[in-house]
N, C-alpha and C positions, 0 to 999 in steps of 0.2 A: 273833138278831143276835150277831155276833162282834166283840168289842173286845179289843185287846191293849195292853199297857203295857210300856215300856222304862224301867226305873229300878232302880238298885242298892239302893235303900232299901226293904227288904221290908215294913216297917211302912206306908210310904206305899202300896205296891201292894196290900197287904191291905186297908187302909182304903178305897182307891179301889174295889176290887172289891166290898166290902160295900155302899158307897154306890150303886154302879151297879146291883147286884142288887136293891136296894130300889126303884129308880126305873124299871127297864126289864124288862118281862116277856120271858120266853124268851131271856134273856141268856146268852151263853157268853163267859167272860172268861179271859184267859191273860196272865200277867205274865212278864217276862224281865229278867234282869240283863245279858244280852249282846245287843247290837244285832244281831249276825249271826244269833243264834238266833231273834230276833223276825222278822227279815226272811225267813228260811227258812220260818217258820211262816206269815207273811202270804202268801208265794208259793203255799203249798199249801192255804190256807183262804180263805174269803170274808169277810175282815175289813173292817168298815165304818169303824172308828175306831181310831187309834193314839195313845196318850198317850206323848209322847216327852220325857224329861228332857233338858234342854239341857246338863246337866253330865255325862251318861253317857260321853261320849267327850271328847277333848281340844279343847274350845272350839268355835268356829264351824266350823272345818274338819271336825271329826268330825260335827257336826250336819248340815252340807251333804252329807256322804257318805251318812249314813243317809237323809236326806230324798230324795236322788237315787235311791237304791235303791228306796224305797217308791214314788216317782212314776214310776219306770221300768216298774212293773207296769201292765198295760193295763186299769185300772179305777179308779174314783173311791174314794179313801180319805181321810176327814177326818183331819187331824193336829192334835192339841192339844199345844202345847208346855207343859212344866211346869218349874218351878225357883223359885229364890228371887228376891226383888226385886233382890238384889245381882248375880245372874247375868244379868239382862236389861239389857244395855247397848244403846246406840243402834244399833250395827251389827247386833246380833241382832234387834232390833225391826224395823228396816228390811228386813233379809233375810227375816224371817218374813212380812211383808206382801207383799213382792215374789214370794214363793214359795207363796202361797196357803195358808199355815197357817190353820187355822180359828179358833184362839184361843190365849191364853197364860194359864195358871192359876198364880198364885203360891202357893207353899207357905208356911204349912200350908194344906192343902186343907180347905175347909168344904163342908157340904152345899149351902149357898146358892150358893156360887161354882160348884160343879159343875152344879147344876140350871140356873142362869142360862146357863152356857155351852152345855149340851146343847140348851136351848130356842132359843138364838140360832143354833145350827148347823142344827138339823133343822126348826125352825119347826113343830113338832107337839107335841101334849100329852105331857108327861112326868108320870108318876105323882107326885102331890103328897106322897107319903110322906116325901120329903126335907125338907119344910118343917116 
């Protein structure tokens, strides 16, 4: 399984990668600080899930552009938005629901939040090492 993350916080992407590797066997994980680099990677690889920081580009317009590029690909990709409680405003929440984002994880990320999100998205057993 291939998972990608777009976030300019290298500590967050490193922690996320470590948590994912503990819970998913045969995981390939790649993180990007540039949305364009991530989109290019997703185009060329069979990525199942993208963690997308809502603050990586300039507000909702940037988020919409990234989301549009990912959805334009002819395959199903789950998208989990990440960010702070302060970043999630009403417009972003409504937009994410209308555009089939799979979840929103508030920072700081915990093992429990990540595990719960993955179970809700995929409805299959995730290794309980995270608990």
